[in-house]
TORTORTOR-460572 format. One record per residue (C-alpha): x negated, z, y; residue number from 0. Coordinates in steps of 0.1 Angstrom, whole numbers. Each point is the difference from the previous one (the first is absolute). Example, Ala and Ser with C-alpha at 12.3 -4.5 7.8 and 13.67 -1.06 7.14 Angstrom:
<recs>
-123,78,-45,0 $
-14,-7,34,1 $
</recs>
This chain:
<recs>
107,181,229,0 $
-3,38,-7,1 $
16,9,-31,2 $
21,32,16,3 $
19,-28,20,4 $
12,-20,-33,5 $
36,-6,-3,6 $
14,27,-27,7 $
9,-30,-20,8 $
-34,-7,-4,9 $
-18,31,-6,10 $
24,9,-28,11 $
-3,-35,-17,12 $
-36,2,3,13 $
0,36,-22,14 $
26,-16,-25,15 $
-13,-34,-4,16 $
-33,15,-7,17 $
11,24,-27,18 $
19,-29,-14,19 $
-27,-27,1,20 $
-28,25,-20,21 $
27,5,-24,22 $
4,-39,-1,23 $
-37,-10,-2,24 $
-7,23,-29,25 $
21,-21,-21,26 $
1,-35,17,27 $
-34,-12,-11,28 $
6,8,-32,29 $
30,-23,-8,30 $
-10,-30,-8,31 $
-25,12,-26,32 $
30,23,-11,33 $
25,-29,-5,34 $
-24,-26,-13,35 $
-7,26,-30,36 $
35,9,-6,37 $
14,-34,5,38 $
-28,-28,1,39 $
-15,-16,30,40 $
23,-30,4,41 $
29,22,-5,42 $
-13,20,26,43 $
-10,-30,22,44 $
33,-13,-2,45 $
25,29,7,46 $
-21,9,31,47 $
8,-33,11,48 $
39,7,-3,49 $
-4,36,14,50 $
-16,-18,30,51 $
20,-28,4,52 $
31,31,-1,53 $
-20,17,29,54 $
0,-34,24,55 $
37,1,-3,56 $
4,38,6,57 $
-26,0,25,58 $
18,-25,25,59 $
31,23,-5,60 $
-19,29,11,61 $
-10,-13,32,62 $
34,-12,7,63 $
16,31,-9,64 $
-24,21,19,65 $
8,-16,31,66 $
36,1,-4,67 $
5,35,-19,68 $
-30,17,9,69 $
-36,11,-5,70 $
5,30,-15,71 $
29,-6,-21,72 $
-21,-27,-14,73 $
-31,20,-11,74 $
19,28,-10,75 $
19,-26,-24,76 $
-30,-18,-11,77 $
-16,38,-7,78 $
29,8,-23,79 $
-4,-32,-19,80 $
-33,1,-4,81 $
3,33,-15,82 $
25,-8,-24,83 $
-20,-31,-12,84 $
-33,22,-7,85 $
22,24,-16,86 $
15,-25,-23,87 $
-38,-11,-3,88 $
-13,38,-12,89 $
31,4,-27,90 $
-12,-35,-15,91 $
-35,10,0,92 $
4,34,-15,93 $
-5,3,-38,94 $
39,9,-7,95 $
12,-32,16,96 $
-29,-26,-2,97 $
10,-33,12,98 $
-30,-20,19,99 $
33,-26,9,100 $
25,28,15,101 $
-36,14,17,102 $
-7,-36,15,103 $
39,-1,11,104 $
-6,33,18,105 $
-28,-12,14,106 $
18,-30,17,107 $
29,21,12,108 $
-28,22,18,109 $
-18,-33,15,110 $
34,-15,12,111 $
9,35,18,112 $
-33,0,16,113 $
3,-34,11,114 $
26,10,26,115 $
-21,32,15,116 $
-26,-17,14,117 $
22,-21,25,118 $
16,26,14,119 $
-30,22,0,120 $
-21,-24,21,121 $
26,-9,23,122 $
9,39,7,123 $
-37,4,11,124 $
2,-34,26,125 $
38,19,10,126 $
-19,33,13,127 $
-37,-12,7,128 $
-9,-18,31,129 $
-14,-31,-6,130 $
-35,11,13,131 $
-2,25,-28,132 $
15,-18,-28,133 $
-33,-12,-15,134 $
-13,35,-2,135 $
31,15,-10,136 $
2,-24,-28,137 $
-37,3,-8,138 $
5,36,-4,139 $
31,-4,-27,140 $
-26,-26,-19,141 $
-26,23,-1,142 $
24,31,-14,143 $
8,-29,-28,144 $
-36,-6,-6,145 $
-11,35,-4,146 $
29,3,-26,147 $
-16,-28,-16,148 $
-33,20,-5,149 $
12,30,-13,150 $
31,-16,-20,151 $
-18,-21,-27,152 $
-24,31,-2,153 $
25,19,-10,154 $
15,-29,-24,155 $
-29,-10,-13,156 $
-1,40,-16,157 $
33,2,-8,158 $
25,-30,-2,159 $
-11,-12,-35,160 $
3,34,-12,161 $
29,16,16,162 $
20,-38,12,163 $
34,18,4,164 $
-10,29,19,165 $
-18,-19,25,166 $
31,-23,6,167 $
19,32,3,168 $
-25,13,31,169 $
11,-34,16,170 $
38,8,-2,171 $
-7,32,12,172 $
-20,-15,31,173 $
28,-25,5,174 $
27,32,2,175 $
-18,18,22,176 $
-8,-30,23,177 $
35,-6,-1,178 $
9,40,16,179 $
-21,-5,24,180 $
16,-34,10,181 $
35,17,1,182 $
-11,34,17,183 $
-26,-15,25,184 $
6,-37,6,185 $
22,-17,23,186 $
9,-32,5,187 $
-18,-29,24,188 $
18,-35,-7,189 $
19,-12,32,190 $
27,-16,-19,191 $
7,31,-22,192 $
1,20,29,193 $
25,-18,19,194 $
36,12,-19,195 $
19,-34,12,196 $
-23,-22,-17,197 $
-7,19,-30,198 $
40,2,-6,199 $
3,-34,4,200 $
-30,-9,-21,201 $
14,28,-33,202 $
31,-24,5,203 $
-12,-28,-10,204 $
2,-11,-40,205 $
-32,0,-18,206 $
0,-40,-4,207 $
3,-6,41,208 $
-32,26,3,209 $
-18,-25,-23,210 $
8,-29,17,211 $
-9,16,30,212 $
-31,14,-10,213 $
-14,-36,-14,214 $
11,-18,33,215 $
-22,26,15,216 $
-28,2,-24,217 $
2,-40,3,218 $
-4,8,42,219 $
-29,19,-8,220 $
-21,-26,-17,221 $
7,-25,23,222 $
-24,19,22,223 $
-35,-20,-14,224 $
-27,24,8,225 $
22,28,-20,226 $
2,-26,-29,227 $
-35,-7,-2,228 $
-5,39,1,229 $
18,4,-28,230 $
-16,-35,-18,231 $
-33,15,4,232 $
9,35,-9,233 $
16,-10,-33,234 $
-33,-16,-6,235 $
-26,26,9,236 $
25,25,-18,237 $
-13,-17,-34,238 $
-32,14,7,239 $
4,37,8,240 $
28,0,-27,241 $
-25,-5,-28,242 $
-13,39,7,243 $
33,10,-23,244 $
1,-30,-21,245 $
-27,-18,-10,246 $
-25,26,13,247 $
7,26,-28,248 $
2,-22,-32,249 $
-39,-19,13,250 $
-13,36,3,251 $
11,11,-33,252 $
-2,-33,-16,253 $
-32,-11,9,254 $
-18,25,22,255 $
11,30,-29,256 $
-17,33,0,257 $
-27,6,26,258 $
-23,22,14,259 $
-6,9,38,260 $
-22,30,9,261 $
-4,11,-38,262 $
35,5,-2,263 $
17,-21,-25,264 $
32,-15,4,265 $
27,-17,-17,266 $
16,-34,12,267 $
32,16,11,268 $
-21,32,17,269 $
-21,-31,16,270 $
29,-17,15,271 $
10,34,14,272 $
-33,5,18,273 $
2,-36,13,274 $
39,2,14,275 $
-14,38,15,276 $
-28,-20,16,277 $
23,-20,13,278 $
26,23,11,279 $
-35,21,17,280 $
-13,-26,20,281 $
35,-12,13,282 $
8,41,6,283 $
-31,8,20,284 $
-5,-31,19,285 $
35,-13,11,286 $
-2,17,34,287 $
-33,-15,8,288 $
4,-34,-8,289 $
34,-3,13,290 $
-14,5,34,291 $
-29,-19,-9,292 $
16,-29,-7,293 $
24,5,33,294 $
-33,-16,15,295 $
6,-33,-16,296 $
25,-25,-2,297 $
29,3,-23,298 $
-5,-33,-10,299 $
-42,1,-13,300 $
9,35,-13,301 $
28,-11,-22,302 $
-18,-34,-10,303 $
-32,21,-9,304 $
16,28,-22,305 $
12,-28,-20,306 $
-33,-14,-6,307 $
-13,32,-9,308 $
27,7,-28,309 $
-10,-32,-12,310 $
-36,12,-5,311 $
10,29,-12,312 $
20,-15,-24,313 $
-27,-22,-12,314 $
-25,23,-4,315 $
23,23,-23,316 $
7,-29,-23,317 $
-39,-2,-3,318 $
-6,40,-10,319 $
-11,6,-31,320 $
-6,39,8,321 $
11,26,20,322 $
-20,-2,31,323 $
10,-38,7,324 $
35,9,-3,325 $
-5,33,24,326 $
-17,-22,28,327 $
28,-30,-4,328 $
26,29,10,329 $
-20,11,26,330 $
3,-33,15,331 $
34,-4,-12,332 $
11,31,19,333 $
-14,-12,31,334 $
16,-29,1,335 $
35,20,-3,336 $
-15,19,28,337 $
-2,-26,26,338 $
38,-6,2,339 $
9,38,-3,340 $
29,6,28,341 $
-4,-31,18,342 $
25,-18,-31,343 $
25,20,9,344 $
-7,-2,38,345 $
3,-36,-3,346 $
35,1,-13,347 $
15,27,22,348 $
-15,-23,34,349 $
19,-32,-13,350 $
31,13,-15,351 $
32,10,24,352 $
10,38,-3,353 $
34,-7,-10,354 $
-17,-17,-34,355 $
-28,16,-2,356 $
7,14,-35,357 $
8,-35,-10,358 $
-33,-12,14,359 $
-20,27,-20,360 $
21,-7,-30,361 $
-8,-35,2,362 $
-36,7,2,363 $
6,21,-30,364 $
-3,-32,-15,365 $
-36,-4,3,366 $
4,27,-28,367 $
30,-4,-20,368 $
-5,-39,-6,369 $
-39,12,-5,370 $
10,20,-28,371 $
22,-26,-16,372 $
-30,-22,0,373 $
-29,23,-7,374 $
10,9,-35,375 $
-7,-36,-12,376 $
-34,6,4,377 $
1,25,-31,378 $
12,-31,-16,379 $
-24,-24,10,380 $
-26,21,-9,381 $
7,-5,-34,382 $
-2,-39,4,383 $
-30,-6,20,384 $
-19,36,0,385 $
-6,22,25,386 $
-27,-20,20,387 $
23,-28,5,388 $
25,20,12,389 $
-17,24,25,390 $
-16,-33,15,391 $
32,-17,5,392 $
16,35,16,393 $
-34,-6,24,394 $
10,-32,12,395 $
34,10,4,396 $
-13,26,24,397 $
-20,-24,22,398 $
30,-22,1,399 $
22,29,15,400 $
-28,5,25,401 $
3,-35,16,402 $
38,4,-1,403 $
-5,32,22,404 $
-22,-18,23,405 $
22,-25,4,406 $
33,21,5,407 $
-18,21,28,408 $
-8,-32,19,409 $
33,-10,-2,410 $
14,36,12,411 $
-25,-1,29,412 $
9,-36,6,413 $
38,15,3,414 $
-9,29,23,415 $
-18,-22,24,416 $
29,-19,1,417 $
24,29,11,418 $
-26,10,24,419 $
</recs>
């Protein structure tokens, strides 16, 4: 599918989201260090858990509202809320009004509204792209995110510590630009939102009725055994890749510390920026290649072996005491990530009914939202049992998720044979 044939929604979002992602990734990798230094590691861990628990609820609401009121509307609301949250963060991080707890509140607001965006965004792609092209389009968006992951941390390593508020303001401006693009060029694609009679009937319902209906709908979704296993395996494996933003920066700054790469002296924070950029560079450079290559193999084996490779990478990272071991680990980590790019969203699109597509994507997002609730516990656990034991535990979880994926696909294939 050539870019010139893409729907205008996709073209606009690809550009706007790229700019927003670059700004976001100039900040996000350094937040664990920022808050750990200002309010303490254990308090940061607890607040992250609370923040992500709230994101679970809003993520579910986001999927329901995206199906009912429209993809474009929910993405616009999300961008406005995210910008407001980062504006609060920027003000609280300034020297005039320094308050780390208010800063975290701003980050929490931004995180909550960010969870509204993805279900609508991913469902919109499924709305306008034919099934045979979806994996390719999803992989292009994923590649763009990881180009941002390359550029953002490099910028952040240079400016975030010294120009925290200014860097956060850049995110607010990127949100504003994306909002303008969505307003001017975006169009609605949700089937229900495009039906005036159904939309009017939905609007007349009370919020309590809406929430009860939503809970019933999600209950029906989770009676799908294949989809339920997909969520469980995703939550478990998320404990591996989410440590890139949680445990990795602390381990690098506290254990590996200052390092030399090709005669270039780096602080621990700068080394972490390099590690994140290597991850982003690998994914950005190889996304399309890996997506095409993995499409030749059975998805069951791809998901399982991706989880196993995550386990190897995490364990290697936990025994690394120098920069080169960490670099090798992040390359393997990136390959594990690349193996399932594109096919994850495409799998959800295949099993989701058209009228509940955003809800399925929203529920699929629980892999990350529940994962984000649990993942910060690794920071606390590392203070109790040490870094190596923590990494080893996460590696074992990764292997377990691989076996769950294998069983899930076996069940999915069995159901398809029964329908044939």
